[in-house]
PQR file of N, CA, C, O and H, with PARSE charges and radii, in Angstrom:
ATOM      1  N   MET A   1      -2.156   7.350  14.250 -0.4000 1.5000
ATOM      2  CA  MET A   1      -0.921   8.249  13.539 -0.0000 2.0000
ATOM      3  C   MET A   1       0.023   7.503  13.450  0.5500 1.7000
ATOM      4  O   MET A   1       1.088   8.119  13.472 -0.5500 1.4000
ATOM      5  N   GLN A   2       0.166   5.900  13.309 -0.4000 1.5000
ATOM      6  CA  GLN A   2       1.122   4.982  13.178 -0.0000 2.0000
ATOM      7  C   GLN A   2       1.109   4.518  11.662  0.5500 1.7000
ATOM      8  O   GLN A   2       1.961   3.765  11.190 -0.5500 1.4000
ATOM      9  H   GLN A   2      -0.699   5.400  13.291  0.4000 1.0000
ATOM     10  N   THR A   3      -0.173   5.163  10.811 -0.4000 1.5000
ATOM     11  CA  THR A   3      -0.437   4.405   9.694 -0.0000 2.0000
ATOM     12  C   THR A   3       0.723   5.373   8.606  0.5500 1.7000
ATOM     13  O   THR A   3       1.088   6.538   8.764 -0.5500 1.4000
ATOM     14  H   THR A   3      -0.865   5.774  11.195  0.4000 1.0000
ATOM     15  N   VAL A   4       1.095   4.405   7.512 -0.4000 1.5000
ATOM     16  CA  VAL A   4       1.917   5.167   6.508 -0.0000 2.0000
ATOM     17  C   VAL A   4       1.303   6.260   5.937  0.5500 1.7000
ATOM     18  O   VAL A   4       0.160   6.111   5.503 -0.5500 1.4000
ATOM     19  H   VAL A   4       0.798   3.459   7.384  0.4000 1.0000
ATOM     20  N   GLY A   5       2.089   7.807   5.820 -0.4000 1.5000
ATOM     21  CA  GLY A   5       1.382   8.559   5.322 -0.0000 2.0000
ATOM     22  C   GLY A   5       1.048   9.847   6.257  0.5500 1.7000
ATOM     23  O   GLY A   5       1.289  11.023   5.981 -0.5500 1.4000
ATOM     24  H   GLY A   5       3.017   7.928   6.172  0.4000 1.0000
ATOM     25  N   TYR A   6       0.416   9.319   7.463 -0.4000 1.5000
ATOM     26  CA  TYR A   6      -0.005  10.255   8.352 -0.0000 2.0000
ATOM     27  C   TYR A   6       1.460  11.352   8.879  0.5500 1.7000
ATOM     28  O   TYR A   6       1.563  12.576   8.790 -0.5500 1.4000
ATOM     29  H   TYR A   6       0.220   8.365   7.687  0.4000 1.0000
ATOM     30  N   ARG A   7       2.244  10.536   9.315 -0.4000 1.5000
ATOM     31  CA  ARG A   7       3.520  11.211   9.981 -0.0000 2.0000
ATOM     32  C   ARG A   7       4.131  12.419   8.683  0.5500 1.7000
ATOM     33  O   ARG A   7       4.522  13.557   8.942 -0.5500 1.4000
ATOM     34  H   ARG A   7       2.161   9.542   9.388  0.4000 1.0000
ATOM     35  N   GLU A   8       4.075  11.820   7.356 -0.4000 1.5000
ATOM     36  CA  GLU A   8       4.710  12.478   6.277 -0.0000 2.0000
ATOM     37  C   GLU A   8       3.728  13.840   6.173  0.5500 1.7000
ATOM     38  O   GLU A   8       4.038  15.008   6.407 -0.5500 1.4000
ATOM     39  H   GLU A   8       3.757  10.895   7.146  0.4000 1.0000
ATOM     40  N   LEU A   9       2.586  13.350   5.790 -0.4000 1.5000
ATOM     41  CA  LEU A   9       1.468  14.426   5.553 -0.0000 2.0000
ATOM     42  C   LEU A   9       1.365  15.715   6.718  0.5500 1.7000
ATOM     43  O   LEU A   9       1.252  16.910   6.445 -0.5500 1.4000
ATOM     44  H   LEU A   9       2.334  12.402   5.599  0.4000 1.0000
ATOM     45  N   PHE A  10       1.422  15.229   7.803 -0.4000 1.5000
ATOM     46  CA  PHE A  10       1.329  16.225   8.912 -0.0000 2.0000
ATOM     47  C   PHE A  10       2.926  17.037   8.982  0.5500 1.7000
ATOM     48  O   PHE A  10       2.957  18.238   9.254 -0.5500 1.4000
ATOM     49  H   PHE A  10       1.514  14.258   8.025  0.4000 1.0000
ATOM     50  N   GLY A  11       4.348  16.184   8.686 -0.4000 1.5000
ATOM     51  CA  GLY A  11       4.936  17.086   8.456 -0.0000 2.0000
ATOM     52  C   GLY A  11       4.789  18.437   7.361  0.5500 1.7000
ATOM     53  O   GLY A  11       4.860  19.640   7.614 -0.5500 1.4000
ATOM     54  H   GLY A  11       4.324  15.209   8.465  0.4000 1.0000
ATOM     55  N   HIS A  12       4.546  17.701   5.997 -0.4000 1.5000
ATOM     56  CA  HIS A  12       4.198  18.689   5.112 -0.0000 2.0000
ATOM     57  C   HIS A  12       3.292  20.004   5.796  0.5500 1.7000
ATOM     58  O   HIS A  12       3.560  21.196   5.647 -0.5500 1.4000
ATOM     59  H   HIS A  12       4.489  16.725   5.792  0.4000 1.0000
ATOM     60  N   LEU A  13       2.252  19.480   6.510 -0.4000 1.5000
ATOM     61  CA  LEU A  13       1.150  20.655   7.044 -0.0000 2.0000
ATOM     62  C   LEU A  13       1.810  21.361   7.832  0.5500 1.7000
ATOM     63  O   LEU A  13       1.385  22.514   7.772 -0.5500 1.4000
ATOM     64  H   LEU A  13       2.034  18.511   6.631  0.4000 1.0000
ATOM     65  N   ALA A  14       2.897  21.225   8.769 -0.4000 1.5000
ATOM     66  CA  ALA A  14       3.681  21.748   9.723 -0.0000 2.0000
ATOM     67  C   ALA A  14       4.531  22.829   9.024  0.5500 1.7000
ATOM     68  O   ALA A  14       4.827  23.941   9.462 -0.5500 1.4000
ATOM     69  H   ALA A  14       3.242  20.288   8.817  0.4000 1.0000
ATOM     70  N   GLY A  15       4.887  22.221   7.749 -0.4000 1.5000
ATOM     71  CA  GLY A  15       5.782  23.288   7.028 -0.0000 2.0000
ATOM     72  C   GLY A  15       7.415  22.857   7.281  0.5500 1.7000
ATOM     73  O   GLY A  15       8.352  23.631   7.088 -0.5500 1.4000
ATOM     74  H   GLY A  15       4.647  21.318   7.393  0.4000 1.0000
ATOM     75  N   ASP A  16       7.548  21.415   7.765 -0.4000 1.5000
ATOM     76  CA  ASP A  16       8.557  20.865   7.697 -0.0000 2.0000
ATOM     77  C   ASP A  16       8.981  19.909   6.374  0.5500 1.7000
ATOM     78  O   ASP A  16      10.162  19.630   6.165 -0.5500 1.4000
ATOM     79  H   ASP A  16       6.787  20.786   7.922  0.4000 1.0000
ATOM     80  N   LEU A  17       8.003  19.486   5.596 -0.4000 1.5000
ATOM     81  CA  LEU A  17       8.401  19.341   4.450 -0.0000 2.0000
ATOM     82  C   LEU A  17       7.732  19.416   3.122  0.5500 1.7000
ATOM     83  O   LEU A  17       6.503  19.379   3.176 -0.5500 1.4000
ATOM     84  H   LEU A  17       7.044  19.712   5.766  0.4000 1.0000
ATOM     85  N   LEU A  18       8.248  19.509   1.990 -0.4000 1.5000
ATOM     86  CA  LEU A  18       7.440  20.079   0.856 -0.0000 2.0000
ATOM     87  C   LEU A  18       6.593  18.925   0.379  0.5500 1.7000
ATOM     88  O   LEU A  18       7.040  17.785   0.501 -0.5500 1.4000
ATOM     89  H   LEU A  18       9.247  19.538   1.947  0.4000 1.0000
ATOM     90  N   LEU A  19       5.550  19.106  -0.090 -0.4000 1.5000
ATOM     91  CA  LEU A  19       4.625  17.958  -0.799 -0.0000 2.0000
ATOM     92  C   LEU A  19       5.270  16.670  -1.424  0.5500 1.7000
ATOM     93  O   LEU A  19       4.964  15.485  -1.291 -0.5500 1.4000
ATOM     94  H   LEU A  19       5.187  20.032  -0.190  0.4000 1.0000
ATOM     95  N   GLU A  20       6.295  17.305  -2.172 -0.4000 1.5000
ATOM     96  CA  GLU A  20       6.712  16.379  -3.113 -0.0000 2.0000
ATOM     97  C   GLU A  20       7.670  15.520  -2.281  0.5500 1.7000
ATOM     98  O   GLU A  20       7.646  14.303  -2.465 -0.5500 1.4000
ATOM     99  H   GLU A  20       6.544  18.268  -2.280  0.4000 1.0000
ATOM    100  N   ASP A  21       8.435  15.999  -1.464 -0.4000 1.5000
ATOM    101  CA  ASP A  21       9.334  15.175  -0.628 -0.0000 2.0000
ATOM    102  C   ASP A  21       8.324  14.178   0.284  0.5500 1.7000
ATOM    103  O   ASP A  21       8.627  13.016   0.555 -0.5500 1.4000
ATOM    104  H   ASP A  21       8.455  16.988  -1.315  0.4000 1.0000
ATOM    105  N   ALA A  22       6.882  14.925   0.777 -0.4000 1.5000
ATOM    106  CA  ALA A  22       6.256  13.924   1.482 -0.0000 2.0000
ATOM    107  C   ALA A  22       5.821  12.622   0.954  0.5500 1.7000
ATOM    108  O   ALA A  22       5.942  11.509   1.466 -0.5500 1.4000
ATOM    109  H   ALA A  22       6.635  15.869   0.558  0.4000 1.0000
ATOM    110  N   VAL A  23       5.172  13.047  -0.422 -0.4000 1.5000
ATOM    111  CA  VAL A  23       4.909  12.298  -1.214 -0.0000 2.0000
ATOM    112  C   VAL A  23       5.784  10.872  -1.462  0.5500 1.7000
ATOM    113  O   VAL A  23       5.367   9.720  -1.343 -0.5500 1.4000
ATOM    114  H   VAL A  23       5.074  13.951  -0.838  0.4000 1.0000
ATOM    115  N   GLU A  24       7.226  11.364  -1.872 -0.4000 1.5000
ATOM    116  CA  GLU A  24       8.358  10.430  -2.134 -0.0000 2.0000
ATOM    117  C   GLU A  24       8.579   9.443  -0.987  0.5500 1.7000
ATOM    118  O   GLU A  24       8.839   8.243  -1.082 -0.5500 1.4000
ATOM    119  H   GLU A  24       7.565  12.300  -1.968  0.4000 1.0000
ATOM    120  N   ILE A  25       8.437  10.130   0.038 -0.4000 1.5000
ATOM    121  CA  ILE A  25       8.626   9.457   1.295 -0.0000 2.0000
ATOM    122  C   ILE A  25       7.683   8.319   1.463  0.5500 1.7000
ATOM    123  O   ILE A  25       8.072   7.152   1.486 -0.5500 1.4000
ATOM    124  H   ILE A  25       8.226  11.104   0.116  0.4000 1.0000
ATOM    125  N   ILE A  26       6.242   8.729   1.601 -0.4000 1.5000
ATOM    126  CA  ILE A  26       5.214   7.965   1.665 -0.0000 2.0000
ATOM    127  C   ILE A  26       5.321   6.696   0.582  0.5500 1.7000
ATOM    128  O   ILE A  26       5.013   5.597   1.042 -0.5500 1.4000
ATOM    129  H   ILE A  26       5.926   9.678   1.582  0.4000 1.0000
ATOM    130  N   LYS A  27       5.736   6.758  -0.829 -0.4000 1.5000
ATOM    131  CA  LYS A  27       6.124   5.839  -1.428 -0.0000 2.0000
ATOM    132  C   LYS A  27       7.049   4.978  -0.970  0.5500 1.7000
ATOM    133  O   LYS A  27       6.864   3.767  -1.086 -0.5500 1.4000
ATOM    134  H   LYS A  27       5.987   7.651  -1.202  0.4000 1.0000
ATOM    135  N   ILE A  28       8.219   5.509  -0.363 -0.4000 1.5000
ATOM    136  CA  ILE A  28       9.120   4.495   0.003 -0.0000 2.0000
ATOM    137  C   ILE A  28       8.865   3.926   1.278  0.5500 1.7000
ATOM    138  O   ILE A  28       9.507   2.892   1.461 -0.5500 1.4000
ATOM    139  H   ILE A  28       8.369   6.493  -0.269  0.4000 1.0000
ATOM    140  N   ASN A  29       8.065   4.303   2.305 -0.4000 1.5000
ATOM    141  CA  ASN A  29       7.581   3.829   3.682 -0.0000 2.0000
ATOM    142  C   ASN A  29       6.611   2.552   2.889  0.5500 1.7000
ATOM    143  O   ASN A  29       6.875   1.361   3.052 -0.5500 1.4000
ATOM    144  H   ASN A  29       7.543   5.143   2.157  0.4000 1.0000
ATOM    145  N   THR A  30       5.669   2.956   2.176 -0.4000 1.5000
ATOM    146  CA  THR A  30       4.764   2.044   1.492 -0.0000 2.0000
ATOM    147  C   THR A  30       5.274   0.627   1.078  0.5500 1.7000
ATOM    148  O   THR A  30       4.743  -0.442   1.377 -0.5500 1.4000
ATOM    149  H   THR A  30       5.454   3.924   2.044  0.4000 1.0000
ATOM    150  N   ARG A  31       6.552   0.843   0.239 -0.4000 1.5000
ATOM    151  CA  ARG A  31       7.000  -0.196  -0.291 -0.0000 2.0000
ATOM    152  C   ARG A  31       7.847  -1.217   0.769  0.5500 1.7000
ATOM    153  O   ARG A  31       7.982  -2.438   0.699 -0.5500 1.4000
ATOM    154  H   ARG A  31       6.983   1.712  -0.004  0.4000 1.0000
ATOM    155  N   GLN A  32       8.340  -0.309   1.725 -0.4000 1.5000
ATOM    156  CA  GLN A  32       9.269  -1.053   3.019 -0.0000 2.0000
ATOM    157  C   GLN A  32       7.891  -1.902   3.772  0.5500 1.7000
ATOM    158  O   GLN A  32       7.870  -3.127   3.886 -0.5500 1.4000
ATOM    159  H   GLN A  32       8.230   0.683   1.782  0.4000 1.0000
ATOM    160  N   TYR A  33       6.977  -1.151   4.160 -0.4000 1.5000
ATOM    161  CA  TYR A  33       5.835  -1.889   4.955 -0.0000 2.0000
ATOM    162  C   TYR A  33       5.221  -3.120   3.964  0.5500 1.7000
ATOM    163  O   TYR A  33       4.802  -4.131   4.527 -0.5500 1.4000
ATOM    164  H   TYR A  33       6.994  -0.155   4.067  0.4000 1.0000
ATOM    165  N   ALA A  34       5.183  -3.052   2.862 -0.4000 1.5000
ATOM    166  CA  ALA A  34       4.643  -4.216   1.881 -0.0000 2.0000
ATOM    167  C   ALA A  34       5.500  -5.273   2.084  0.5500 1.7000
ATOM    168  O   ALA A  34       5.160  -6.388   2.480 -0.5500 1.4000
ATOM    169  H   ALA A  34       5.524  -2.231   2.405  0.4000 1.0000
ATOM    170  N   LYS A  35       6.890  -4.826   1.742 -0.4000 1.5000
ATOM    171  CA  LYS A  35       8.155  -6.029   2.174 -0.0000 2.0000
ATOM    172  C   LYS A  35       7.891  -6.808   3.374  0.5500 1.7000
ATOM    173  O   LYS A  35       7.809  -8.035   3.320 -0.5500 1.4000
ATOM    174  H   LYS A  35       7.167  -3.920   1.420  0.4000 1.0000
ATOM    175  N   ARG A  36       7.719  -5.974   4.748 -0.4000 1.5000
ATOM    176  CA  ARG A  36       7.598  -6.516   5.839 -0.0000 2.0000
ATOM    177  C   ARG A  36       6.294  -7.542   5.849  0.5500 1.7000
ATOM    178  O   ARG A  36       6.368  -8.657   6.366 -0.5500 1.4000
ATOM    179  H   ARG A  36       7.786  -4.977   4.792  0.4000 1.0000
ATOM    180  N   GLN A  37       5.332  -7.135   5.342 -0.4000 1.5000
ATOM    181  CA  GLN A  37       4.116  -7.909   5.210 -0.0000 2.0000
ATOM    182  C   GLN A  37       4.499  -9.226   4.584  0.5500 1.7000
ATOM    183  O   GLN A  37       4.326 -10.240   5.261 -0.5500 1.4000
ATOM    184  H   GLN A  37       5.272  -6.230   4.922  0.4000 1.0000
ATOM    185  N   MET A  38       4.999  -9.331   3.366 -0.4000 1.5000
ATOM    186  CA  MET A  38       5.374 -10.451   2.404 -0.0000 2.0000
ATOM    187  C   MET A  38       6.407 -11.452   3.238  0.5500 1.7000
ATOM    188  O   MET A  38       6.384 -12.679   3.146 -0.5500 1.4000
ATOM    189  H   MET A  38       5.140  -8.508   2.816  0.4000 1.0000
ATOM    190  N   THR A  39       7.251 -10.739   4.010 -0.4000 1.5000
ATOM    191  CA  THR A  39       7.882 -11.691   4.879 -0.0000 2.0000
ATOM    192  C   THR A  39       7.382 -12.264   5.898  0.5500 1.7000
ATOM    193  O   THR A  39       7.662 -13.414   6.237 -0.5500 1.4000
ATOM    194  H   THR A  39       7.270  -9.742   4.085  0.4000 1.0000
ATOM    195  N   TRP A  40       6.647 -11.566   6.443 -0.4000 1.5000
ATOM    196  CA  TRP A  40       5.475 -12.277   7.630 -0.0000 2.0000
ATOM    197  C   TRP A  40       4.778 -13.240   7.148  0.5500 1.7000
ATOM    198  O   TRP A  40       4.750 -14.376   7.622 -0.5500 1.4000
ATOM    199  H   TRP A  40       6.419 -10.632   6.168  0.4000 1.0000
ATOM    200  N   PHE A  41       4.080 -12.802   6.034 -0.4000 1.5000
ATOM    201  CA  PHE A  41       3.253 -13.867   5.480 -0.0000 2.0000
ATOM    202  C   PHE A  41       3.912 -15.114   4.655  0.5500 1.7000
ATOM    203  O   PHE A  41       3.279 -16.137   4.393 -0.5500 1.4000
ATOM    204  H   PHE A  41       4.102 -11.879   5.649  0.4000 1.0000
ATOM    205  N   LYS A  42       5.223 -14.894   4.295 -0.4000 1.5000
ATOM    206  CA  LYS A  42       5.662 -16.400   3.740 -0.0000 2.0000
ATOM    207  C   LYS A  42       5.961 -17.143   5.078  0.5500 1.7000
ATOM    208  O   LYS A  42       5.856 -18.368   5.020 -0.5500 1.4000
ATOM    209  H   LYS A  42       5.737 -14.063   4.508  0.4000 1.0000
ATOM    210  N   LYS A  43       6.282 -16.649   6.157 -0.4000 1.5000
ATOM    211  CA  LYS A  43       6.350 -17.718   7.420 -0.0000 2.0000
ATOM    212  C   LYS A  43       4.961 -18.562   7.840  0.5500 1.7000
ATOM    213  O   LYS A  43       4.998 -19.574   8.539 -0.5500 1.4000
ATOM    214  H   LYS A  43       6.367 -15.654   6.204  0.4000 1.0000
ATOM    215  N   ASP A  44       3.862 -18.041   7.357 -0.4000 1.5000
ATOM    216  CA  ASP A  44       2.564 -18.608   7.755 -0.0000 2.0000
ATOM    217  C   ASP A  44       2.054 -19.753   6.717  0.5500 1.7000
ATOM    218  O   ASP A  44       1.458 -19.469   5.678 -0.5500 1.4000
ATOM    219  H   ASP A  44       3.832 -17.218   6.789  0.4000 1.0000
ATOM    220  N   GLU A  45       2.376 -21.154   7.144 -0.4000 1.5000
ATOM    221  CA  GLU A  45       2.423 -21.947   6.008 -0.0000 2.0000
ATOM    222  C   GLU A  45       0.807 -22.072   5.360  0.5500 1.7000
ATOM    223  O   GLU A  45       0.620 -22.574   4.252 -0.5500 1.4000
ATOM    224  H   GLU A  45       2.860 -21.386   7.988  0.4000 1.0000
ATOM    225  N   GLY A  46      -0.398 -21.507   6.271 -0.4000 1.5000
ATOM    226  CA  GLY A  46      -1.711 -21.486   6.079 -0.0000 2.0000
ATOM    227  C   GLY A  46      -2.098 -20.815   5.149  0.5500 1.7000
ATOM    228  O   GLY A  46      -3.186 -21.092   4.645 -0.5500 1.4000
ATOM    229  H   GLY A  46      -0.247 -21.099   7.172  0.4000 1.0000
ATOM    230  N   VAL A  47      -1.302 -19.709   4.637 -0.4000 1.5000
ATOM    231  CA  VAL A  47      -1.731 -18.601   3.472 -0.0000 2.0000
ATOM    232  C   VAL A  47      -1.548 -19.577   2.003  0.5500 1.7000
ATOM    233  O   VAL A  47      -0.938 -20.641   1.903 -0.5500 1.4000
ATOM    234  H   VAL A  47      -0.418 -19.483   5.046  0.4000 1.0000
ATOM    235  N   LEU A  48      -2.060 -19.056   1.266 -0.4000 1.5000
ATOM    236  CA  LEU A  48      -2.358 -19.917  -0.017 -0.0000 2.0000
ATOM    237  C   LEU A  48      -2.101 -18.901  -1.069  0.5500 1.7000
ATOM    238  O   LEU A  48      -2.952 -18.011  -1.108 -0.5500 1.4000
ATOM    239  H   LEU A  48      -2.555 -18.191   1.347  0.4000 1.0000
ATOM    240  N   TRP A  49      -1.141 -18.817  -1.924 -0.4000 1.5000
ATOM    241  CA  TRP A  49      -0.610 -17.828  -2.943 -0.0000 2.0000
ATOM    242  C   TRP A  49      -1.165 -18.431  -4.289  0.5500 1.7000
ATOM    243  O   TRP A  49      -1.030 -19.554  -4.774 -0.5500 1.4000
ATOM    244  H   TRP A  49      -0.451 -19.540  -1.892  0.4000 1.0000
ATOM    245  N   CYS A  50      -1.973 -17.076  -4.823 -0.4000 1.5000
ATOM    246  CA  CYS A  50      -2.354 -17.410  -6.275 -0.0000 2.0000
ATOM    247  C   CYS A  50      -1.977 -16.277  -7.064  0.5500 1.7000
ATOM    248  O   CYS A  50      -1.561 -15.249  -6.530 -0.5500 1.4000
ATOM    249  H   CYS A  50      -2.082 -16.164  -4.429  0.4000 1.0000
ATOM    250  N   GLU A  51      -2.103 -16.409  -8.367 -0.4000 1.5000
ATOM    251  CA  GLU A  51      -2.022 -15.318  -9.401 -0.0000 2.0000
ATOM    252  C   GLU A  51      -3.497 -14.751  -9.742  0.5500 1.7000
ATOM    253  O   GLU A  51      -4.504 -15.399 -10.028 -0.5500 1.4000
ATOM    254  H   GLU A  51      -2.441 -17.244  -8.801  0.4000 1.0000
ATOM    255  N   PRO A  52      -3.349 -13.496  -9.639 -0.5600 1.5000
ATOM    256  CA  PRO A  52      -4.609 -12.763  -9.989  0.2800 2.0000
ATOM    257  C   PRO A  52      -5.120 -12.924 -11.618  0.5500 1.7000
ATOM    258  O   PRO A  52      -4.395 -12.730 -12.595 -0.5500 1.4000
ATOM    259  N   ASP A  53      -6.196 -13.227 -11.641 -0.4000 1.5000
ATOM    260  CA  ASP A  53      -6.680 -13.243 -13.148 -0.0000 2.0000
ATOM    261  C   ASP A  53      -7.302 -11.862 -13.178  0.5500 1.7000
ATOM    262  O   ASP A  53      -8.331 -11.630 -12.543 -0.5500 1.4000
ATOM    263  H   ASP A  53      -6.785 -13.385 -10.848  0.4000 1.0000
ATOM    264  N   PHE A  54      -6.652 -10.886 -13.951 -0.4000 1.5000
ATOM    265  CA  PHE A  54      -7.432  -9.481 -14.209 -0.0000 2.0000
ATOM    266  C   PHE A  54      -8.320  -9.542 -15.168  0.5500 1.7000
ATOM    267  O   PHE A  54      -9.200  -8.686 -15.066 -0.5500 1.4000
ATOM    268  H   PHE A  54      -5.816 -11.075 -14.466  0.4000 1.0000
ATOM    269  N   GLU A  55      -8.398 -10.200 -16.001 -0.4000 1.5000
ATOM    270  CA  GLU A  55      -9.684 -10.519 -17.100 -0.0000 2.0000
ATOM    271  C   GLU A  55     -10.945 -10.927 -16.222  0.5500 1.7000
ATOM    272  O   GLU A  55     -12.007 -10.328 -16.391 -0.5500 1.4000
ATOM    273  H   GLU A  55      -7.683 -10.895 -16.083  0.4000 1.0000
ATOM    274  N   LYS A  56     -10.823 -11.992 -15.243 -0.4000 1.5000
ATOM    275  CA  LYS A  56     -12.092 -12.033 -14.387 -0.0000 2.0000
ATOM    276  C   LYS A  56     -12.580 -11.124 -13.607  0.5500 1.7000
ATOM    277  O   LYS A  56     -13.755 -10.821 -13.396 -0.5500 1.4000
ATOM    278  H   LYS A  56      -9.960 -12.478 -15.106  0.4000 1.0000
ATOM    279  N   LEU A  57     -11.131 -10.495 -12.981 -0.4000 1.5000
ATOM    280  CA  LEU A  57     -11.712  -9.278 -11.992 -0.0000 2.0000
ATOM    281  C   LEU A  57     -12.231  -8.336 -12.681  0.5500 1.7000
ATOM    282  O   LEU A  57     -13.267  -7.868 -12.209 -0.5500 1.4000
ATOM    283  H   LEU A  57     -10.177 -10.741 -13.153  0.4000 1.0000
ATOM    284  N   LEU A  58     -11.775  -7.808 -13.850 -0.4000 1.5000
ATOM    285  CA  LEU A  58     -12.445  -6.744 -14.799 -0.0000 2.0000
ATOM    286  C   LEU A  58     -13.909  -6.796 -15.103  0.5500 1.7000
ATOM    287  O   LEU A  58     -14.752  -5.900 -15.148 -0.5500 1.4000
ATOM    288  H   LEU A  58     -10.933  -8.188 -14.233  0.4000 1.0000
ATOM    289  N   GLU A  59     -14.001  -8.408 -15.347 -0.4000 1.5000
ATOM    290  CA  GLU A  59     -15.813  -8.655 -15.630 -0.0000 2.0000
ATOM    291  C   GLU A  59     -16.379  -8.668 -14.474  0.5500 1.7000
ATOM    292  O   GLU A  59     -17.461  -8.085 -14.420 -0.5500 1.4000
ATOM    293  H   GLU A  59     -13.316  -9.135 -15.310  0.4000 1.0000
ATOM    294  N   LEU A  60     -15.833  -9.345 -13.146 -0.4000 1.5000
ATOM    295  CA  LEU A  60     -16.731  -8.938 -11.913 -0.0000 2.0000
ATOM    296  C   LEU A  60     -17.365  -7.633 -11.743  0.5500 1.7000
ATOM    297  O   LEU A  60     -18.548  -7.358 -11.542 -0.5500 1.4000
ATOM    298  H   LEU A  60     -14.954  -9.819 -13.190  0.4000 1.0000
ATOM    299  N   ILE A  61     -16.080  -6.698 -11.896 -0.4000 1.5000
ATOM    300  CA  ILE A  61     -16.392  -5.297 -11.864 -0.0000 2.0000
ATOM    301  C   ILE A  61     -17.386  -4.646 -12.663  0.5500 1.7000
ATOM    302  O   ILE A  61     -18.114  -3.758 -12.222 -0.5500 1.4000
ATOM    303  H   ILE A  61     -15.119  -6.921 -12.059  0.4000 1.0000
ATOM    304  N   LYS A  62     -17.416  -5.012 -13.649 -0.4000 1.5000
ATOM    305  CA  LYS A  62     -18.388  -4.699 -14.917 -0.0000 2.0000
ATOM    306  C   LYS A  62     -19.609  -5.023 -14.468  0.5500 1.7000
ATOM    307  O   LYS A  62     -20.560  -4.247 -14.374 -0.5500 1.4000
ATOM    308  H   LYS A  62     -16.824  -5.734 -14.007  0.4000 1.0000
ATOM    309  N   ASN A  63     -19.591  -6.377 -14.137 -0.4000 1.5000
ATOM    310  CA  ASN A  63     -21.139  -6.873 -13.720 -0.0000 2.0000
ATOM    311  C   ASN A  63     -21.445  -6.355 -12.316  0.5500 1.7000
ATOM    312  O   ASN A  63     -22.603  -6.277 -11.906 -0.5500 1.4000
ATOM    313  H   ASN A  63     -18.819  -7.008 -14.214  0.4000 1.0000
ATOM    314  N   ALA A  64     -20.408  -6.011 -11.606 -0.4000 1.5000
ATOM    315  CA  ALA A  64     -21.089  -5.207 -10.371 -0.0000 2.0000
ATOM    316  C   ALA A  64     -21.761  -3.731 -10.365  0.5500 1.7000
ATOM    317  O   ALA A  64     -22.430  -3.172  -9.496 -0.5500 1.4000
ATOM    318  H   ALA A  64     -19.467  -6.075 -11.940  0.4000 1.0000
ATOM    319  N   GLY A  65     -21.314  -3.275 -11.727 -0.4000 1.5000
ATOM    320  CA  GLY A  65     -21.858  -2.055 -12.388 -0.0000 2.0000
ATOM    321  C   GLY A  65     -20.870  -0.772 -11.199  0.5500 1.7000
ATOM    322  O   GLY A  65     -21.366   0.168 -10.578 -0.5500 1.4000
ATOM    323  H   GLY A  65     -20.771  -3.729 -12.433  0.4000 1.0000
ATOM    324  N   LEU A  66     -19.424  -1.203 -11.232 -0.4000 1.5000
ATOM    325  CA  LEU A  66     -18.605  -0.386 -10.575 -0.0000 2.0000
ATOM    326  C   LEU A  66     -17.871   0.486 -11.582  0.5500 1.7000
ATOM    327  O   LEU A  66     -17.056   1.323 -11.196 -0.5500 1.4000
ATOM    328  H   LEU A  66     -19.021  -1.966 -11.736  0.4000 1.0000
TER
END
């Protein structure tokens, strides 16, 4: 129940939030969670950051039949 989205959707199902409001809150909470993850990973010197190569990724997906 701590995962981003659960609290908001259950709030909607309980009638406390409109669906549009729940979705907007989920977007905000997701961005905030991602920012916390980035901050945490920046402290770890063992993490190797690299730029994604979307062309290679698309080719891998095509070759995998996905």
